[in-house]
C-alpha positions in Angstrom: 0.0 -14.9 9.8 2.9 -16.2 7.7 5.4 -15.0 5.2 3.8 -17.0 2.5 0.2 -15.8 3.1 1.0 -12.4 3.7 2.6 -12.2 0.4 -0.8 -13.7 -1.1 -2.6 -11.2 0.6 -0.7 -8.1 -0.5 -1.2 -9.1 -3.9 -4.8 -9.6 -3.4 -5.1 -6.5 -2.1 -3.2 -4.9 -5.3 -5.2 -6.9 -7.9 -8.2 -5.4 -6.2 -7.2 -2.4 -5.8 -6.2 -2.1 -9.7 -10.0 -3.3 -10.6 -11.0 -0.8 -8.2 -9.1 2.1 -10.2 -10.6 0.4 -13.3 -13.5 1.0 -12.2 -13.3 4.7 -11.1 -12.0 5.8 -15.0 -14.6 3.9 -16.3 -17.5 5.2 -14.0 -15.6 8.3 -12.7 -17.3 7.7 -9.3 -15.2 8.5 -6.3 -16.3 5.5 -4.2 -14.0 2.8 -6.3 -11.1 5.3 -5.7 -11.2 5.3 -2.4 -11.8 1.9 -2.4 -8.4 1.2 -4.3 -6.6 3.7 -1.8 -7.8 1.4 1.5 -6.6 -2.1 -0.6 -3.0 0.0 -1.3 -3.2 0.9 2.8 -3.7 -2.7 3.7 -1.1 -4.1 1.5 1.5 -1.4 3.0 0.5 -2.5 6.3 1.4 -6.2 5.4 4.5 -5.2 3.6 5.6 -4.1 6.5 5.0 -6.7 8.4 6.5 -9.0 6.1 9.7 -6.9 6.1 10.1 -6.7 10.2 9.0 -10.0 10.8 6.3 -8.6 13.3 2.6 -8.5 13.7 1.4 -4.7 14.0 -1.5 -3.8 15.3 -1.9 0.0 15.3 -1.2 2.7 12.2 1.6 4.3 15.1 3.3 1.3 14.9 3.3 0.4 11.3 4.2 4.0 11.0 7.2 3.7 13.7 8.3 0.3 12.0 8.4 1.7 8.7 10.5 4.4 10.2 13.0 2.0 11.4 13.4 0.1 8.4 13.6 2.8 5.4 17.7 2.4 6.2 17.6 -1.0 5.2 14.5 -0.5 2.4 15.3 2.8 0.7 11.6 3.2 -1.4 10.0 2.4 2.0 10.3 6.2 2.9 8.3 7.4 -0.5 5.8 4.2 -0.3 5.5 5.4 3.5 4.1 8.7 2.3 1.9 7.3 -0.5 0.1 5.3 1.7 -0.4 7.9 4.6 -1.7 10.1 1.7 -3.8 7.4 0.4 -5.1 6.0 4.1 -6.3 10.0 4.5 -8.3 9.9 0.9 -10.0 6.6 1.9 -11.8 8.3 5.1 -11.7 12.0 3.7 -12.0 12.1 0.1 -10.1 15.1 -0.3 -8.0 15.3 -3.1 -7.8 15.7 -6.5 -8.7 12.3 -8.4 -6.7 12.2 -11.3 -3.5 12.7 -8.3 -5.0 10.1 -6.2 -4.6 7.7 -9.4 -1.1 8.3 -10.2 0.2 8.1 -6.7 -1.8 4.6 -6.4 -0.3 3.3 -9.4 3.3 4.7 -7.8 2.5 2.8 -4.7 1.5 -0.4 -6.3 4.9 -0.2 -7.9 6.7 0.2 -5.1 5.1 -2.4 -3.4 5.7 -4.6 -6.4 9.7 -3.8 -6.2 10.2 -4.1 -2.1 8.4 -8.0 -2.6 11.0 -8.5 -5.0 13.7 -6.8 -3.0 12.0 -9.5 -0.5 12.0 -12.6 -2.5 15.5 -12.3 -3.9 16.4 -11.8 -0.2 14.8 -14.5 1.8 
């Protein structure tokens, strides 16, 4: 997938995640929050691919690559922690929902911040 398509998919995932958060807040149905969590994790994995210039095929590859990139992109460390938590929440659904909403919103903001950084640097 080329860079412009990755950027587009990241933005699409983030928009859909925000819609899912709104649905959760309106209905209280946890499934929407779980869907938002996984969409954010998808945006995160594409961001790591974008930052590294590589296609990554496993969660371990994404994690290792993110760890290597943390020196260059300082916010990636915290974003990686958020993304891991959200990915686990998607599968297990065991966390305080309002904390998950906060983490979702913080992760969305960090992804957008890093996307701006990438845009400025080429």
